[in-house]
N, C-alpha and C positions, 0 to 999 in steps of 0.2 A: 833185599827183593821182597815185599810183602807177600804173603802165600795168596795164593787162589780164594776171593769172595763166595761164598755162597748166600742167596739169600735167605733171609728168615723167613717161614711164613707167613703169612697175611690173617689178616684177622680174618679174613673169607674163607680162607682154607683151614684154618684152625677149628672154624665151625665146623666145615663140612666132614673136618675129623673125630669130631666129637659127636655131629648126627652117624656118620661111618659106625661108632661103634657099640650104636643102639640095634645093629646085627646079630653082633657078637655076643650080648650082653641085654634083653631088651628089659626098658623099664619099667614094666609091668612083673619081671623076674624080683623086683627089689622089696615086692610085698613078701617074700617065700622066708622063713624060717628056716634056722639050719638045720641040716637032715643029721643023723648019728646020735651016735650016744651020748649024753651028757653025762660031766662029774661034779657038779656047783660046788660040794661043800669038801671035796678032794681040790681046787685048786685053792679056793679059801685058805687051806689047811696048810698048802705049799708056799702059801703069800706068808702065814704066821709064823713060819720055820725060821726066816731070816730077822725075825722083831723080836722087840726087847720080849722077854718070857712074861714079863710080870707087869706088863702095859697088855698081853691079851685077852684077860677080861675085860678090860676097860673098852678095846675095840667090840667085841661082843657085845658090849652091851648097850655099845652108843649105834651099834649098826642093827639091833635090834628092837629100838623102840617104836620104827615106823616100817611099811615097805617105803617110803622115799628114805628114809633116812639108811636103809638096806641097799634099794636103787644106786645112792651116791657114793656109795663103800665099794662097789661092785662093778668096776671099771673093764677087772680082770675076765670075769664070766661074761661079758658083751664081746669083748673082744675074741675071746674064741669063738663062740657063737655065729658071729658075722664072720669069723673065717671060715665056718661050713657052710657058708650062705653065700648065694650069688651075690657078686658083686660090679660094679661098672669098670673094673682095672683100670679107671683114670686116677692116678695118685697125685694129693697135692700136701702139702706141708701143712699137718692136721694137729688139731688140737689134745686129743685122744680120750676128753674125758668134759665134753661141753655140754653137760646138764643145764638146765636154770640156775642152779646155783653156782655155777663156776662163772658166772660173770660179773662185772661191780664198778663199782666206781674207785681211782685212786688219784695220787698228787702227779702230775707231771712236771720235767723238772724245773717247767717256768710255772709251779704252785696253780695251774688250772685243772679244774676235776673235770677229767677222764672216764668214761663207761668203753669197759671191753671185756675181754678172754683175762680171766685171773689166777688160770690156773695152767700150769705146762710141764707138771710134773711125768705125765705119758706121753707128751711131743712129739712126735713121728712122723714120717710119711707112712699114709696108706689112702685107700680109698675115699674120695672126695665126701661119699655118703656115709660114710660113718660116725664123724661129727653130728650130721644132719641129724642121722637117726638115735644118737645118742642123746639130742637136743629134742626130739619129738618126743620116743617116749618118757623120756622126762615128766613132758608135760604132762601125758596121760599119767603118768603114775601120781606126777605133783597135784594133777588137777581131781583126782579119785581121791587124793588122802587129805582134799581140802572139801570135800562132798560137795565138788560141782557137777555137775548134768552133763550128760554125755555130749547135751546139744553144742554147750561150751568148751567142751574138751574136745569135739570134734571141728570146732569150727578155730579153735587157737592153731589147734595142727597143722590146716589146709592153710589159714594166714601164714603160720611160720614158713611154711614149707614156699610157700609164694612171694613172701620176702626174699627168702636164699635167692628163691630162681631172679627174681626180679635183679636183686643186690649185686650176683655174680654177673648177669646179663650186662648192669650199666657199670659193673668194676672194672669188666674187659674194653668195653666200647672206647675206656680212658686210655693214656700211652702208661707203660709201665711204670714209670716216673710220677706220675699222677695219681697211679695206684697207691705207691709207696706211700706219699704225706696226706693221703684222708685218714681221718681220722673222727672219732665222734667226742666233740668236745659238748658237755653237757648243758653250760649256760646259751650255745648256741639251737641246739637241739629239742630242748625242751618248750621251746614256741610252736613248735607242730606235732605236739600231744595235744589230746583232748583233754577238760578238768580234770577229770577223774586221775586219768594218768598223770599230769602235772604233779597233784597232791601227793600220789605215791612219790613223785620223785624226790619231794620237795622235802618228805619223812626221811627218805634215805640219806640224800643230801646230809642235811642237818645230821646226822648222824654219822656218815662217814667222815666230817668236818672239824668235827671231838674227837674223831679216832687217828690221834699224833701220834707221833714217838714221844715228846716229850711228855704229853698225858700220860701214855705207858708207864714212862720210867717215873712219874709221879706213886703213878697206883701199883707196881709192881715191888718198889725197891725202897730201902730206907740209907740215912744217910750217914757211914757212921764220926764218930768224933773228930778223927782225922779229914773229914771231908770225901770218905770216898765212900762211893752209893754201892750196895749189893742187893741183889735178889733177895726178896722175904718169900719163904719155901710155901706151896699152896698146893700139897698134894691131892692126886698125880697131877694136878698140872703146869707146875710149874715146881722142880726137885733142883735143892741144889746139889753141887757134881765134888768131885772129890780132888786132892791136889793133883794125880797123875793124868784124869781128865780135862784138868783146868790148864796144865802144862802144852796137853797133846792139842788141844783148839788154840790156845795161843801161839804154837808153831807151825800150824795150819793155817793161821791168818796171814803170816808173811807169804803162804803161797797165793793166798787169797790176793791181794795186794797186787799182785804180780799180774792178776788177769784182768786188771778193771784198766782203765782208760789214766795217762799220767795225773791229770786235775785231780781225777779223789783218789787215786794215791796217795798223791801230795795231800792234800785233805787230812787222809787217816795220819799224816805225821803229825798233825799237832795233838791227838789224842794218844790215849795208852788204852788198854785192857783194865777195865774195871771187877768187874765179874761176870763167871758163865754160868747159865741154869739150864738144863736138860727142858725144855715143851712141850708139852701134848698139843695136837691138833688137829682139828678136821674129825672126820667117822672114818674114811678108809684108810686115813696116811699113819693113824692112830697105832705106836707101837715102831714105827721108823724113827731113826733118831733124827731131834729136832736137836734144836740148841737157841737160846736168846745170851747173845754177847753182847757186855756194856760196854761201849769208853767213854772215854770221860777225860776233859781238859786240864787243863791247873785252875779253870777258871769254875768250873764245876758244869758246865756245858758239858752234852751227851748227845750219843749216836746209838741208836740199840741197831743191829741187825740179827740176821737169822740166818742160820746156818741148817739148811736141812736137805736131808740125806735123799738122793737120789738113785733108785735101783731101772733095771732094763724096765723099756715101756712096753705098756703091755701089748699096743699093736705090734713090737716084735717078740716076745715072748710066747702069747698069749694067740694074737692077730696072722701070726708069722708072714709077716710083710717083710721083704728085704727091702734095706735100707740105700737110699744113695751113695755112691763111692764118699763126697766130701763128707757127709754129716759122719756114713763110718769111720772115717779116718779121725775125725774130732773127736768120736767117740773113743776109738783104738787108744792116742795121744794120751789124753786128759781127762777120759773117763764120761761118768754118765751125766754128773754135774753141769760139764761143757755143751753136753747135748741140749741141757733143760735150758739152759741162757741162751744156747746159739737159735732153737724154735721159737721161745720166747720174746729176743728180736725180732723176728721174720715176723711170728703170728699179730704180737701187739705193736698199735701202733705208734704209739712212745711208753717204750719200759724206762724203769727201774732206772736213773745213771748208775746205781750202786750196786748193779748185776756183776756177779763173780763166782768161780767157783773153785774147791778145793780135792784134795783125796789122798787117803791113805790107804794102809792096807788092807783096810777091813772095809772100809767104805766110800763113798764118793757123796760129795755134797756140791751143794749150789748156793747161793748168799745171798740177801738179797734186805731191803729195809724192814722194818716190822712195825705196821700201824700207820704208815703212811698214809692218813687220809683216806684208809682204805674203806669200802661200806658196801655194802651189796641188799637186796632185795628181798626179804621174805614172801614167797611169790603164797605164800599161806594167809597173809593178811590181805592180799588183794583181792578188790571187786572184780567181778566177771570180765569187764571191759578194758580197765587196767594189765589184767593177765592175759589178755586177748594179746593187746601191744605191745606188753614186755617181753615173751614168748615172741613176736615178731622183729620187733629187738634187736634180742638174742641171735639170731638167723639172720639178720641182714650181717652183723658183728662179727659171725662165720664169715659170710658173703666175701667181707672186705679183707679178711685173715686168708682164706682162700686164694685170693685175687692174687698177693703177691706170687704163686708158683706159677709155671712157664704155663704147664697144662690147663690153667684155669678158662681160656676160653672154648677148649676142647666141652670143659663140664658145662658152659651157657649153650652151646651145640648141644650135647647131648640130651639136656635137660629141655630143654626148648623154651614152650610158652608156661611148661608146671604144672599142668590140669594133670596128665599122666602120670608124672612123678605124686604129686598129691595127694591121689588116691590111694598108688603102689604104698609111699611111706602113713599115709593113716593107716590103713589095713592091716600092714606091718608093727607098728606103731601098736596097735590094740592089742594084737596078739601077741607080741611083747612084753608088754606091759601085764598080762596074763603069769608069761612062764615067769618074768622075775617075783611077781606075786607067788605063785608053788615053792620057784628057790626059797624065800623070804619066810616062808608057814615051814617047811622041812628044816634051815637056819636054826630057827627059834625051837621047834622041837629037838633040833641033837644039843641045844645048852644044856 
């Protein structure tokens, strides 16, 4: 006998639940900064304690170049600040680090170029506005770093918030299945942009189309007399690994293959590991364990993969957000790498089919393709019009990602038309950019 059936809440009922949430968490309250004592340098030092010691000076160097580089590397600081500030209490699957440089292009399994979020190291459940705040603060910090006027920056923030509000409202009018299949294809989306924005996209697409795994193999490796390809050391970015680490990574890869789909696991039967190197990537990630693994078949064909260390999400460690039972069970069973993979598949419209994870006693890892037509837009190179358009595109992308969550319609109800939210987040973003700049100056003074 079937259990008693309970009708799920309707779209209207979920909107009303979101509107009701304004009573306990007014939208204007989202403009408030964190209260209480802050220790930004202490948080950065704590993060360094689990990283590779010889790479810490490089992390400091990269983070100290500009206020925006520092902001990129301080998702943990922001999570700690957001935890001590008012929030909506409506949780969604979140990126955790949705600044303007963490969006970009990549190839789908069908080899179409997509635009989406591209970094999920910090992904977990959190209040929906935390991703939007991470984005709009990056618009202010990045806009000031590239010398834009306050008028342009304010317009970019308000346009982004409006884009998120419209995006989440429209998405939640669709069925959950229709939302699931929604994606941003670069070729079809480009026609909706103005000429200056189309030019910026064309330039970025050309760059992405050149960044293939095959090109990376030619650039990063040489072929031995016996036909085996090996990485060329390029300190500190690419470093040779010793036999013990080579063996350890080789053993872990069998674990990785068990986390992929059967077709991908079978594909790897054609290949064997040719070489492994340590790789330094990004800004905030410098010092974490990241490797390149080159696979090669008998005819010299290659696959280039990147295992990257996954640590506890800053949304949990510093944001103090309890996670849903289902995700916590994934973490407990298979580690933080499994969390990253699970959240990427939820948030990204079409994910890398080679995604997988592995773990040993010292660290958890997720595994993905390296340079599979990946590219991004440098916001400092954009004219003001395309800068505003790009921020709006990023916000719409976050809205599509958030719309996968059961609470997405509540978010739409809470936001309303977006005008109150826009003013609140503009006020917050201006103030938080000043906080981040002060942290940056204190960080530079500490070096």
